[in-house]
N, C-alpha and C positions, 0 to 999 in steps of 0.2 A: 184926266187921267193924273195919277200921280206924277211928281217928278222923277221918283226911281224908274217906274216903269218906260217915262218917256226917254230917260237915259238909255237903258236898256235897248230899246228899240231904236233909236238913232245909233248906237254902238253896232247892234246887230246887222242893220242896213247897210252900214259901211262896210263892215268886214264882209258879207254876205255879198255884196257887190264887188268887193276886190278880189275875194279869193274863192268865192262860189260857197255854197252849201257845206258841202262836205270838206272843202279845206279851212273850215271855221270851228273851233272848239268854243264850247260854252265857257271854257276858262278863260279864253281871250276875250270873248265877248264881255265877261264880267270885270276883266282888267281893263278894257278899252272904256267900258262903263263908269268904273269906280265904284264897284258894288262886290260883294261876295258873291262867288259862283251859287252857294245854297239860294241866295234870293232870286236867281233867275229860276230854278226848279220850285221854290215857292210858289211865284207869280204864275210860271207858264207850266209847271210839271214837266215839258220835254222840249227838246231842241226845234223837235217838228213844230209843237204848238206855237213857239217862239216865233217862227219861220211864219206861222199863219196870221199871227198879229201882227208882224211886221207888211205883210200883204194887205190886212183890213185897213190897217192904220195909213201906210203910204200908196196905196193903190191911187192911182191917177184920178179917176172920180170917187174916190173916198169909199163908203159902204155902200155898194151897190144896190141894197134893200132900201136903205135911205133915198137914194137918187130916184129911184123907179116907185115910190110911195108920193114923191111929187109930181109925177108924171103919168101916171092914168089917170084916164076920164071918168071912168064910170061905166062907158061904153063897152062892152066885153068885145064886141067886134074888133073895135080900134085897139084895146087896149092887149088883144093877142098880139099885133103887130108891134104895138109898142114893146112890149115884154120882148120878143123876138128881136127886135133891132137893136134894143138896149143892150142885151144881153152879148151881141155880136160886136157894139162896139166897144162894150167895157172889154173884151178879150183882146181886143184890136189895142185900145189904148194901153192894155197891161201885159203886152205880149212878154216882156222881161220877167214880169212875175209868173206868167203862165209857163215859160221853158224852164223857169228854176224849179216848180213843182213837177213838171214833167220830168225832169232830169236827176232831180238831186234828193227828192224828199224819200226816206228810207220806207219801204212796203208797210211798216206798221202806222207810220205818222198819217196824220190828214192830210188829204189833197183837195184844192179847191172849196175851201172853206167857204169864200164868197157865192160859189156856185151852189151848195148845199145850202145856205141861207138864202138864196134867189129862189130855189126850188120850193122851198118851205113857205116863203110870202106867195109866191104864183098861186100853189096849192090852196093857200087859206083864201086868195081871193077868189078861186075857181069854188072852194065850197059857199060862199058868200052867194056867190052868181047863181049856183045852183039851188040855194035856199029860195032865189029870188025867182025862178024858172026862166033864168035868162041863159044858161048854160047846163047842159045835157051829158056830161061825160063824167068819167071817173077822175075829180080834181087831182089826186096825186099821178095816174098815169099820163094825163095831158102835160101836165107840168114838167115831169120827167121828161117825155116825150119833146117837149119844145128844147129843153134844156140840154138833150140828148142831141137834136138834129143841129142845133145850133154850135154845140162843141164838136160835133163830127164834121161839118164844114168848116169850122174854123183849122181845127187840128190837120185837116188834109190839106188845108191852103198852106197851113204853115210846112207841114212836114211832106206833104207830098204832090206839090203843086200843080204837075202834068196831068193829076186825075180831073181838076175842074179847068183845066187850060181853055175847054171849048164852051165852059158854063158860068155866067156870070155869078158869084155868089149871090148880090141881091136877089137876083130872080128866083135863085133857088129857094130861098127864106122865103120871099115873097108868094110863092106857088104853094110851099108847105104850110104857110097861115092862111093861104084860101082854103085848101084842104081841112085844115083844124076848125075852120070855123064852118065850113059847110057841114063836116061830122056832128061838130058839138054845140053849135050856136043856131041851127036852123033845124026846128022841128016843125 
């Protein structure tokens, strides 16, 4: 990463954490970073893209795709559980970034960049497993389903905890994973 980009990311992170996404202008970020405001737009194209870069760079576990690439085993049944568990823990460990994305990014901005990348990585994994006849579902549909289910459990736990007051999120995830394995890995 270039020194200029790092200065911008550090300034943006500091200001977003102090004043929120909406409470900070790109002009103020540029001023704190010691760069021209046009540099921010040349590098990131928009304030929303800058926030996504902050999230990628400063997420608790770094880039989730790099993390999962080192954790998967090659055994599709085990890996589906790893995909689900890793994504839930990523959300849990980055709750502040999650809340910023939910509350503050404008409608045109990209939300959940790490989730988009994670879904694409999982889809590619399932494509390879389908080619090897170890997986029998639609790779994109299953990857999207896993991410949607985990995001749904996490979102309801954060915003409506009484919905899951009688259910353990871990058991919900494990039951979902068992169903995915039964449907798409056992022919």
